[in-house]
C-alpha positions as CSV (number, residue, x, y, z in Angstrom):
1,M,-15.8,24.6,7.1
2,S,-19.0,23.2,8.6
3,A,-20.8,20.0,7.7
4,G,-23.9,21.9,6.8
5,D,-26.9,23.2,8.8
6,G,-28.7,19.8,9.0
7,Q,-29.0,17.5,11.9
8,H,-25.7,15.8,13.1
9,L,-25.7,12.1,13.6
10,E,-25.2,10.1,16.7
11,L,-24.4,6.4,16.5
12,P,-25.5,3.9,15.3
13,L,-24.5,5.0,11.8
14,E,-25.0,3.3,8.5
15,V,-22.3,3.8,5.9
16,R,-22.6,2.8,2.2
17,W,-20.1,3.3,-0.5
18,G,-19.3,2.7,-4.2
19,A,-16.1,3.0,-6.1
20,A,-15.1,3.0,-9.8
21,T,-11.9,3.6,-11.7
22,H,-10.8,3.7,-15.4
23,R,-7.5,4.3,-17.1
24,G,-9.2,6.9,-19.3
25,A,-9.4,7.2,-23.1
26,R,-5.9,8.3,-23.7
27,R,-3.7,6.4,-21.2
28,S,-2.5,2.9,-21.5
29,L,-2.0,2.4,-17.8
30,N,-4.1,3.4,-14.8
31,E,-1.8,5.1,-12.2
32,D,-4.6,5.7,-9.8
33,S,-5.3,3.6,-6.7
34,H,-8.0,3.7,-4.1
35,L,-9.1,2.3,-0.8
36,A,-12.8,1.9,0.0
37,S,-13.1,-0.4,3.0
38,G,-14.4,-0.3,6.5
39,R,-13.9,3.3,7.6
40,A,-11.2,4.6,5.2
41,F,-12.0,6.0,1.7
42,V,-8.9,7.3,-0.1
43,V,-7.8,8.0,-3.7
44,A,-4.2,8.3,-4.8
45,D,-3.0,9.6,-8.2
46,G,0.5,8.4,-9.0
47,M,3.3,10.4,-10.6
48,G,6.8,9.6,-11.8
49,G,6.7,7.8,-15.1
50,H,4.9,4.9,-16.7
51,D,5.5,2.2,-14.0
52,A,6.5,4.3,-11.0
53,G,3.3,6.2,-10.8
54,E,1.2,3.0,-10.6
55,V,3.5,1.6,-7.9
56,A,3.6,4.8,-6.0
57,S,-0.2,5.2,-5.7
58,R,-0.6,1.5,-4.8
59,V,2.1,1.7,-2.1
60,A,0.6,4.8,-0.6
61,V,-2.9,3.2,-0.4
62,E,-1.5,0.0,1.1
63,A,0.3,2.0,3.8
64,L,-3.0,3.6,4.8
65,G,-4.8,0.2,4.7
66,P,-4.7,-0.3,8.5
67,L,-6.9,2.8,8.9
68,S,-9.8,0.9,7.4
69,A,-10.2,-0.8,10.7
70,G,-11.1,2.6,12.1
71,L,-9.7,4.9,14.8
72,R,-10.9,4.5,18.4
73,E,-12.4,7.3,20.4
74,A,-10.1,10.3,19.5
75,A,-10.1,14.0,19.4
76,G,-9.3,15.6,16.1
77,E,-5.6,16.2,16.7
78,S,-4.9,12.6,18.0
79,A,-6.8,11.1,15.1
80,A,-4.8,13.2,12.6
81,R,-1.6,12.0,14.3
82,D,-2.6,8.4,13.6
83,V,-3.1,9.3,10.0
84,E,0.1,11.2,9.8
85,E,2.0,8.1,11.1
86,R,0.6,6.1,8.2
87,L,1.5,8.8,5.7
88,A,5.0,8.8,7.1
89,V,5.2,5.0,6.4
90,A,3.9,5.6,2.9
91,H,6.5,8.4,2.2
92,E,9.4,6.2,3.4
93,R,8.3,3.3,1.2
94,L,8.0,5.6,-1.8
95,Q,11.6,6.7,-1.3
96,E,12.6,3.1,-2.0
97,I,10.9,2.9,-5.5
98,G,13.4,2.8,-8.3
99,T,12.9,5.4,-11.0
100,A,14.7,6.9,-14.0
101,P,17.5,9.3,-13.1
102,G,16.2,12.7,-12.1
103,R,12.6,11.4,-11.5
104,G,11.1,10.3,-8.2
105,A,8.0,8.3,-7.6
106,G,5.3,10.2,-6.0
107,T,1.5,10.4,-5.5
108,T,-1.2,12.7,-4.5
109,I,-3.5,11.3,-1.8
110,T,-6.9,12.5,-0.4
111,G,-9.9,11.1,1.3
112,V,-11.9,10.6,4.5
113,I,-11.5,8.4,7.6
114,L,-14.6,7.9,9.8
115,V,-13.7,8.5,13.5
116,E,-15.7,8.8,16.7
117,H,-15.5,11.7,19.2
118,E,-17.6,11.9,22.3
119,G,-20.1,9.4,21.0
120,A,-20.6,11.1,17.6
121,P,-19.2,10.2,14.2
122,Y,-16.8,12.6,12.4
123,W,-15.2,12.8,9.0
124,L,-11.5,13.2,9.2
125,V,-10.5,14.6,5.8
126,L,-6.9,14.4,4.6
127,N,-5.2,15.9,1.5
128,L,-1.9,16.1,-0.2
129,G,-1.9,17.3,-3.9
130,D,-4.7,18.0,-6.3
131,S,-6.9,15.0,-6.0
132,R,-10.1,16.2,-4.2
133,T,-12.5,15.5,-1.4
134,Y,-16.0,17.0,-1.6
135,L,-19.0,17.1,0.7
136,L,-22.6,17.1,-0.7
137,V,-25.0,18.4,2.0
138,D,-28.3,20.1,1.8
139,G,-28.2,19.9,-2.0
140,R,-24.8,21.8,-2.2
141,L,-21.5,20.4,-3.3
142,E,-18.6,21.9,-1.3
143,Q,-14.9,21.2,-2.0
144,V,-13.4,20.4,1.4
145,S,-9.8,19.8,0.3
146,V,-7.7,22.7,-1.1
147,D,-5.5,21.8,-4.1
148,H,-1.8,21.9,-3.6
149,S,-1.0,23.2,-7.1
150,E,0.6,26.1,-8.9
151,V,-2.8,27.0,-10.3
152,Q,-4.4,27.1,-6.9
153,E,-1.7,29.5,-5.8
154,L,-2.4,31.7,-8.8
155,L,-6.1,31.6,-7.9
156,D,-5.4,32.5,-4.3
157,A,-3.3,35.4,-5.4
158,G,-6.1,36.7,-7.8
159,A,-3.8,36.3,-10.8
160,I,-6.3,34.1,-12.7
161,T,-10.0,33.3,-12.6
162,A,-11.6,29.9,-11.9
163,A,-12.5,29.6,-15.5
164,E,-8.9,30.2,-16.6
165,A,-7.7,27.7,-14.1
166,R,-9.5,24.9,-15.8
167,T,-7.4,25.3,-19.0
168,H,-4.2,26.8,-17.6
169,P,-1.0,25.0,-19.0
170,R,0.4,24.5,-15.4
171,R,-2.9,23.1,-14.0
172,H,-1.3,19.6,-13.4
173,V,1.8,20.9,-11.5
174,V,1.4,20.0,-7.8
175,T,3.2,21.7,-5.0
176,R,2.9,19.0,-2.4
177,A,2.8,15.2,-2.8
178,L,4.0,12.0,-1.1
179,G,7.3,10.6,-2.3
180,P,9.7,13.1,-3.8
181,G,11.9,15.2,-1.5
182,P,11.2,15.8,2.3
183,R,7.9,14.5,3.7
184,P,5.3,17.2,3.2
185,A,2.7,18.3,5.7
186,A,-0.8,17.0,5.0
187,D,-3.9,19.2,5.4
188,F,-6.6,17.9,7.8
189,W,-10.3,18.8,8.4
190,F,-12.4,17.4,11.2
191,L,-16.2,17.6,10.4
192,P,-19.2,16.3,12.3
193,V,-21.1,13.8,10.2
194,G,-24.5,15.2,9.0
195,A,-27.7,13.3,8.8
196,H,-27.6,13.1,5.0
197,D,-23.9,13.6,4.1
198,R,-22.5,12.3,0.9
199,M,-18.7,12.4,0.4
200,L,-16.9,12.3,-2.9
201,V,-13.3,11.4,-3.2
202,C,-11.7,11.6,-6.7
203,S,-8.6,12.0,-8.8
204,D,-8.3,15.0,-11.1
205,G,-9.2,12.8,-14.0
206,L,-12.8,13.5,-13.0
207,T,-12.6,17.2,-12.2
208,V,-10.7,18.1,-15.3
209,E,-13.6,16.8,-17.4
210,L,-16.7,17.7,-15.3
211,D,-17.3,21.0,-13.5
212,D,-18.6,21.0,-9.9
213,A,-22.2,21.8,-11.1
214,R,-22.4,18.7,-13.2
215,I,-20.8,16.5,-10.6
216,A,-23.4,17.8,-8.1
217,E,-26.3,17.0,-10.5
218,I,-25.1,13.4,-10.8
219,L,-24.6,12.9,-7.1
220,L,-28.1,14.3,-6.4
221,A,-29.7,12.2,-9.1
222,D,-28.4,8.8,-7.9
223,P,-29.1,7.7,-4.3
224,D,-27.1,4.4,-4.8
225,P,-23.4,5.3,-4.3
226,Q,-22.2,2.7,-6.7
227,V,-24.5,3.9,-9.4
228,A,-23.3,7.5,-8.8
229,A,-19.6,6.4,-8.9
230,D,-20.1,4.5,-12.2
231,R,-22.0,7.4,-13.8
232,L,-19.4,10.0,-12.8
233,V,-16.6,7.8,-14.4
234,A,-18.8,7.2,-17.5
235,E,-19.5,10.9,-18.0
236,A,-15.8,11.9,-17.5
237,L,-14.9,9.4,-20.2
238,H,-17.5,10.7,-22.5
239,A,-16.3,14.2,-21.9
240,G,-12.8,13.3,-23.1
241,G,-11.2,11.0,-20.5
242,R,-7.8,12.6,-20.9
243,D,-6.5,11.2,-17.6
244,N,-7.0,8.2,-15.3
245,I,-10.4,8.6,-13.5
246,T,-11.1,7.3,-10.0
247,V,-14.2,8.0,-7.9
248,V,-15.3,6.9,-4.4
249,V,-18.8,7.9,-3.2
250,V,-19.6,7.5,0.5
251,D,-23.0,8.0,2.2
252,A,-23.6,8.2,5.9
253,R,-27.0,8.3,7.6
254,S,-28.8,7.0,10.6
255,A,-29.1,3.2,10.5
256,D,-32.9,3.4,10.5
257,D,-33.1,6.2,7.8
258,D,-34.8,5.5,4.5
259,P,-32.1,5.7,1.7
260,G,-34.8,6.8,-0.7
261,A,-36.1,9.7,1.4
262,E,-37.0,13.1,-0.2
263,H,-33.6,14.6,0.5
264,T,-32.2,12.7,-2.4
265,A,-33.6,13.1,-6.0
266,P,-35.0,10.0,-7.8
267,R,-32.5,7.5,-9.1
268,A,-31.4,8.1,-12.7
269,E,-30.5,5.5,-15.4
270,T,-26.8,4.8,-16.0
271,E,-25.0,3.4,-18.9
272,T,-21.7,2.4,-17.4
273,D,-20.6,-1.1,-18.1
274,D,-17.0,-1.1,-19.2
275,E,-14.5,-3.9,-18.7
276,D,-11.9,-1.3,-17.4
277,T,-14.2,0.1,-14.8
278,L,-13.8,-1.7,-11.4
279,P,-16.8,-1.1,-9.2
280,R,-16.9,-2.0,-5.6
281,A,-20.1,-1.5,-3.5
282,H,-20.2,-2.2,0.2
283,G,-22.1,-1.3,3.3
284,L,-21.3,-1.1,7.0
285,V,-23.4,-0.4,10.1
286,M,-21.5,1.1,13.0
287,G,-23.1,1.0,16.4
288,G,-20.1,0.6,18.7
289,P,-16.7,2.2,19.1
290,L,-14.8,2.8,15.8
């Protein structure tokens, strides 16, 4: 998958992000966790019961925390190995979580790590499970990650349509996750950062409520990543909020670029102001080694 046909960035690079999370309208506990700091932007959706899922996602995100300091100059394979080492740490820690007999604590995990290769910034995308990482570029929203789920396997086999997948009774059954059983292999993608890239990292609490077309409309309407994250969570809640919802929106552009340039539509009004939504907006300028 390419990072679009637009101009690719050289350093210095400005990165801005926003994040929001909510337990949803039907859940009493938020089992999602996220990391949005420095150069690491990750979402984890915990599984394994009321308490175990919350602990599992938090443990996984904490294990990946050192990646927020960034990876040094590295080719795609060596950068992915560094991430795999942190995923191995997370998997081992999840094995130690106590759960009810017959149930193991586990979590999906997906996201992007900013790395540098030959003086240019790259997105290193990682994925295990059915949380998702998207790229918005040139007005198009593209799903980078591929779901590890029974429904995705049915889609790949041509047994069901995309419309049927949205309501399939097995749509929440994942085929790969951190925690239960042997350590699974994560998927990786290494993409050059485009001049006006916007990355979306989210749990399936967003994508079960909003289709890709509506998600793209919101991302295009709000140039402020925190406003976009808040609005996505608010609309998913309004649409039903059947699961925990977590969203991280990350923008990358040249440090001297105008964030309100014509490639982004005018900012829209948002109505998100809920005590269970935890926004975090930050910015970072990278001009030296990662």
